[in-house]
C-alpha positions, 0 to 999 in steps of 0.5 A: 669126483662128484664135482667133476661128474656134475660140472665136467666142462666147468671143471675142465675150463677152470683147470685150463686157465689155472695151468695157463695162469701158473705158467705166464712167466715161463719161456713158453708162456711169454712166447704165446703171451699167456697173460692175455689169454682169456678164452679157449679160442685164443688158447687153441689158435695160438698154441699148435698141437705138438708131437714129442719130436716138436717139444723135444728141444724145450724138454732137452733144455730142462734136462740140461738144467735150465728151468722155467722153460715150459713149466713154472716149478722146477722139473727134475724128474723125467720118465724115460719111455721108448714106447712101441713107436720107435727105438728112440727114447722119450724123456717125459717131464714129471713135475712135483704137481703131477706126482701128487695131483695126478699119479698119486691122487689117481692111485688113491682114487682107484683104491677108493672106487674099488673099496666103495664098490666092494665094501667087504674087501679085505685087500688091506689085510695083505700086500699088493704084488706090483710089477713095474718096468723099473730101472734105477734112476740116473742123474744128469745135471741135477735131473733124474731119469728112468721108468715112471715106475722107478720115479713113483717108487722113489717118491712113494710114501712109506706106508705104501712101501709097507703094503707092497711086494716085492721090495723097492730093491727088487722092483727096481732091478733092471734085468728082467731075467734076474728080476723074475725069479727074485720077485717070485722068491720074495712074494710066494710066502707073502699074503698077496691080496691084490696085483698090479701090472701089465697083463702080458708080463704079469702072465709070464710072472704068474705062470713062472710062480706056478711052475716054481711052486708046483701049485695048480692055480694061484689061489692055492698060493695066495688064497686071499687074492681078490683083485687084479689092477691092470692096464697098458694093453687090452685085457680081453685076449688074456682074460680066459687065462687069468680066470684059470689062474684065479678060479673064483667067481668073486675075483675082480679085475679093474682096468686103469689107463695111465702113461708117463704123461699122466693118469687119465681114466679108471674103471669105476664099476665092477665087471665093466670094460668102461673107464671113467675119464678123470677130469681133475688131475691137472690134465686138460683134454682135447680130441681129434676125430680120427676121420680127419686126423693127419689130413688138411681138414684135421680139427681139434674139439673140446670135451663138450663136442665129443660124440659116442662111439667115434674114434679120437686121437687124444691131445693133452695139456698137463701140469708138467708143462706139456702144452697141446701134446699129441700122446699117440693114443686113440679112444672112443666114448661109451658114455657122455654122462659121465664121460666114460671111454675105451682105449682103442689103439694108437695113432701110429698103430692101425692099418689103413693101407687099403682104406680099411681103418683097422684099429687094435680094438678090432683085432683084439676083439676078433682074436678074443672071439675066435680063441673062444670059438676054438678053445685056444689061447694066445701069447701075442700077435702082430699084423702088417699089410701085404702090399698090392702089386700089378699081379696080386691083391693086398691082404693082411698078414698075421703072426700069432704065438699060441699058448694052446693051439687050435686043432685046425689052423686053417679053420681058425684063420677063416673064422678070424677073417670072418670075425674081423669082417663082422667087427669092421665094416670097412674091412668087410667092404674091402674083403667083399668077393676078394675084390680089394683084399685077399683073405688074411695070411696067418703065420703060427709063431714058434714058442717064445718068438715074441719074448726073444724078439723083445729080448733082442730089442732090449725091451724085456719086462714091465711096460714094453709092449708088442706093436699090434698093428702097423702100416709097414712090414718092419716089425713083422719082417723082423719077427719072421726073420727070428722064426 
């Protein structure tokens, strides 16, 4: 880590040419003549930025058993991911190099960073409660596909299995409603010292554990619990609920940023909301400024060209053979020495119907602030535009499921609108005197609406997430239909 902290651009440059050199004789290497690539400029001019849909034919070839297509070593693992963008499944290639030098390396680095910052830690005296979205792996033409967590568990070293709970058998259960009580039954008598999983689903599990055991908080159940490693969604809207579950000042929260495509960043400081971009995991990074994204003026820049507090779409080249792959996430840099980031949303999950450029980071921050002001808690939310017509102006329509409701919904709605304006100057400009946008519309969801919606989509548990923002009304309308 000290090496890439000191020489970030050299480490990235060396990594890029190592990836190019190793794949010279693959089909994609011959197509773009990797053997003659001697500069980043050549690399960026020859290879286009690609979405999953554009790479799918090559990935499908490998899934059918053909090798040496886009990566030099055999690819037999594919992380099946539907994400939140569409119903169609993606099959993300996972090489043995990515398993060892990215995913497992990141897990070790995460532990090292945490222990380095907390020398009195007793984490290894107990077990880690892991909550993945695992389903059994399926075989097809001598290749295997399933959730990334299933692939990681299947290849995990034996010592890691001993220090985790629940067992692999229960972790790999596919049906969430059967899996939930099984996890609780197996973990309530363990000495849990750490937890890892997506905040929204972990919250469901932990609240069920309290309900099952009759405890008033989780430190009564697991008195030695000291840290929760979380990722997948912004933690801020859930933070206050977790503080009640673990009412101890010294309890730590550590954020990670990983996906089926790779492990990208780790919180490297206590009590921080910034993530250290990990530059030596076999991933070469490029960035598209969001103010040019999807336009004729779209440009791609390198790490040494990024600026603070600007939103960028992330482009990755990986040691699983994803070449200039547009992963769909947006980030911004909070520090340039070292390179630290915050995840701000998804390229498809923002609202810009009226030029307001609303990001998930804005809505998460606004709802967190408003909930604090009104002493209430949320379960989930989503937002969509109300489109303009000849007779009426546009607006944003929210649907929020509260765990504890505010005393006055109308005052909450007004405060949420005002907080959003303070956080996003473009939204504020469109809301000025109701000239372009009317005040936001707020629907209060019935209890378990989002849970029932995910169940209807067959997306219960683990890594599935509610799409927070959309430029269309598809998600919102389907939720309102279930109200």
